[in-house]
C-alpha positions as CSV (number, residue, x, y, z in Angstrom):
1,M,28.8,41.2,-24.4
2,K,25.7,40.7,-25.4
3,Y,26.3,37.9,-27.8
4,I,28.3,36.0,-25.2
5,L,25.0,36.3,-23.5
6,L,23.2,35.4,-26.4
7,V,25.4,32.0,-27.4
8,S,25.5,31.4,-23.3
9,T,21.7,31.3,-23.2
10,L,21.0,29.4,-26.3
11,I,23.4,26.5,-25.6
12,F,22.0,26.4,-21.6
13,C,18.6,26.1,-23.6
14,T,19.8,23.5,-26.4
15,A,21.4,21.4,-23.5
16,A,18.5,22.0,-21.4
17,G,15.9,20.8,-24.4
18,L,18.3,17.5,-24.8
19,A,18.5,17.2,-21.0
20,Q,14.1,17.2,-20.9
21,A,14.7,14.7,-25.2
22,E,17.0,12.2,-22.5
23,Q,14.8,11.8,-20.3
24,E,11.1,12.2,-22.3
25,T,12.8,8.6,-24.3
26,A,13.5,7.1,-20.2
27,V,9.5,7.9,-19.4
28,A,8.8,6.0,-23.0
29,F,11.7,3.2,-22.7
30,E,10.3,2.8,-19.1
31,V,6.0,2.7,-19.4
32,S,7.0,0.3,-22.7
33,E,8.8,-2.2,-20.5
34,K,6.4,-2.3,-18.0
35,L,3.7,-3.2,-21.2
36,R,6.2,-5.6,-22.0
37,E,6.5,-7.7,-18.9
38,L,2.7,-7.2,-18.2
39,A,2.0,-8.7,-22.0
40,S,4.4,-11.6,-20.9
41,L,2.7,-12.4,-17.8
42,T,-0.3,-15.3,-17.3
43,E,-3.9,-14.2,-16.3
44,G,-4.4,-14.9,-12.7
45,L,-6.1,-12.5,-11.7
46,S,-9.7,-11.4,-12.2
47,V,-9.9,-6.6,-12.7
48,S,-13.0,-4.5,-12.6
49,H,-14.3,-1.5,-11.9
50,A,-16.6,0.9,-11.1
51,P,-18.5,2.4,-11.9
52,D,-17.5,2.2,-15.6
53,P,-17.5,4.5,-17.3
54,V,-16.7,6.7,-14.7
55,R,-17.9,10.7,-14.6
56,Y,-16.1,12.9,-12.5
57,T,-17.2,13.6,-9.1
58,S,-15.7,17.0,-8.2
59,H,-12.4,20.0,-9.2
60,I,-9.8,19.9,-6.9
61,P,-7.7,22.9,-7.1
62,S,-5.5,22.3,-4.1
63,L,-4.8,19.4,-6.0
64,S,-4.7,21.1,-9.9
65,G,-7.4,18.7,-11.0
66,V,-10.8,17.1,-11.5
67,N,-11.5,14.2,-9.7
68,W,-13.1,10.7,-10.8
69,Q,-14.2,8.5,-7.8
70,Y,-14.4,4.9,-8.1
71,S,-13.8,1.1,-7.2
72,T,-11.5,-1.0,-7.6
73,T,-12.4,-5.1,-7.3
74,V,-9.6,-7.9,-7.0
75,S,-9.7,-11.8,-7.0
76,S,-7.7,-15.0,-8.3
77,V,-8.7,-16.7,-10.1
78,A,-7.0,-19.6,-9.9
79,G,-5.7,-20.2,-6.4
80,P,-4.3,-18.3,-4.1
81,V,-1.9,-15.0,-5.0
82,T,0.1,-12.7,-2.9
83,I,0.1,-9.2,-4.5
84,I,4.1,-7.7,-4.7
85,E,2.5,-4.8,-7.4
86,F,0.0,-2.7,-8.4
87,G,0.2,0.7,-10.7
88,Y,-1.2,2.2,-13.3
89,F,-1.0,4.3,-17.0
90,V,-3.3,7.1,-18.4
91,E,-4.4,6.7,-22.1
92,R,-2.8,9.7,-24.1
93,N,-3.2,10.8,-28.2
94,G,-3.8,6.1,-28.2
95,Q,-0.7,5.7,-26.4
96,W,-0.3,4.6,-22.9
97,G,1.5,7.2,-20.9
98,L,2.2,7.8,-17.0
99,S,0.5,9.7,-15.2
100,Y,0.3,13.8,-15.4
101,G,3.7,15.2,-13.9
102,L,5.1,11.3,-12.9
103,E,8.8,11.2,-14.7
104,V,8.2,7.0,-14.1
105,P,5.7,4.4,-13.9
106,Y,3.8,4.4,-10.3
107,T,3.6,1.5,-8.6
108,Y,2.1,0.5,-5.3
109,T,3.6,-2.4,-2.9
110,S,2.3,-5.2,-1.2
111,S,2.0,-2.8,1.8
112,D,0.0,-0.7,0.0
113,F,-2.5,-3.0,-1.5
114,A,-2.9,-4.6,2.3
115,E,-4.1,-1.2,3.2
116,R,-6.1,0.0,0.3
117,Y,-7.9,-3.9,-0.1
118,G,-8.2,-4.6,3.2
119,C,-6.1,-7.8,2.2
120,P,-4.4,-9.4,5.6
121,N,-0.5,-9.6,4.2
122,S,-1.4,-8.6,0.1
123,E,-2.8,-12.3,-0.4
124,L,-6.2,-13.0,-2.7
125,Q,-8.1,-16.7,-1.5
126,P,-9.6,-17.9,-3.8
127,G,-13.5,-17.3,-4.1
128,G,-12.9,-14.0,-2.7
129,S,-12.6,-10.6,-3.5
130,Y,-11.2,-7.2,-2.2
131,T,-11.8,-3.8,-2.6
132,D,-10.4,0.2,-3.2
133,A,-13.5,1.4,-2.5
134,Q,-12.3,4.6,-2.2
135,N,-10.1,4.4,-5.6
136,R,-9.9,8.0,-7.9
137,S,-7.4,9.7,-10.4
138,V,-7.4,12.9,-10.6
139,I,-6.0,14.3,-14.0
140,D,-5.2,18.0,-14.4
141,C,-7.3,18.4,-17.5
142,V,-11.2,17.0,-18.5
143,P,-10.3,15.4,-21.5
144,E,-12.2,12.0,-22.1
145,Q,-9.0,8.9,-21.2
146,M,-9.0,5.4,-19.7
147,V,-7.1,4.4,-17.2
148,K,-5.4,0.7,-16.9
149,W,-4.9,-0.5,-14.1
150,Y,-2.8,-3.5,-13.3
151,F,-1.8,-6.3,-10.4
152,I,1.2,-8.4,-10.2
153,G,1.0,-11.1,-7.5
154,L,2.4,-14.8,-7.0
155,N,0.8,-17.6,-6.5
156,A,1.2,-20.9,-4.9
157,N,4.0,-22.2,-7.8
158,G,5.8,-18.7,-7.7
159,D,4.8,-18.0,-11.1
160,R,4.3,-14.0,-11.4
161,V,0.7,-13.6,-12.4
162,K,-1.1,-10.3,-13.7
163,G,-5.1,-8.4,-14.2
164,E,-5.8,-5.7,-15.6
165,S,-8.8,-3.4,-16.1
166,N,-9.2,0.0,-18.0
167,V,-11.9,2.4,-16.4
168,K,-13.1,5.0,-18.9
169,L,-13.3,8.7,-17.5
170,L,-15.8,10.7,-19.0
171,T,-15.8,14.6,-19.3
172,E,-19.4,14.6,-17.8
173,L,-19.9,15.8,-14.3
174,D,-21.4,12.9,-11.7
175,P,-25.2,14.2,-11.7
176,S,-25.3,13.4,-7.5
177,E,-22.7,16.5,-7.6
178,H,-23.3,19.3,-6.3
179,G,-21.5,22.5,-7.6
180,P,-20.7,23.6,-10.1
181,Q,-19.7,22.2,-13.2
182,Y,-16.0,22.6,-14.8
C-alpha cells in the first residue's frame, strides 16, 4: 500500500511539474510574441516617466510588495493617435518577463487609457501630453529592477504605432517617505 501511495504521489508531482513547465513555456512565448510585435511597429508616441529613476515610497503588506510611485506621460509625435492598448514588462536576470503572479501579459484597454490619462476617447492630439500622475509599480521584493511601459495606437492612416519607455526602480527608500525602511 505504501508503495502504491508513493508511486501515485510521484506520478502526480511529475505531472504537476510538467504542467508548470508547459505553462512557463507558454508564458515565455507570450512575452516574446509581444516583444516581437512591439519591435515591428514604428515609433509614433513619446513616453516618459518622472522621476526616473524612482525610489520606493512604501511597503504595502496587503499587496505583499513594495510601492514605487511615479508619473507616466504619453504624447503623439506626429498627428492624432488613438491608444488601443498599453501594458508593461519587468526585467529580471537580463530578460523581460511578466509582473509577479501573472501568467500572461496584462494589457490595458483604450478605455483604461482614457480614464487613467484623462484623454477623451483615448485620442492623443498633436502637441498634447497625457499623464497618469498616479502610476506605480508594486513588486513583491526589493531588488533594483527595470519596468518597460509600452503603448500601441492607431494613427490617422489606421497604421499601428508604438511608444515605449523604461523606468528604473531603485532599492532605496524615497527620502520624503516617513516610516520604517524595508
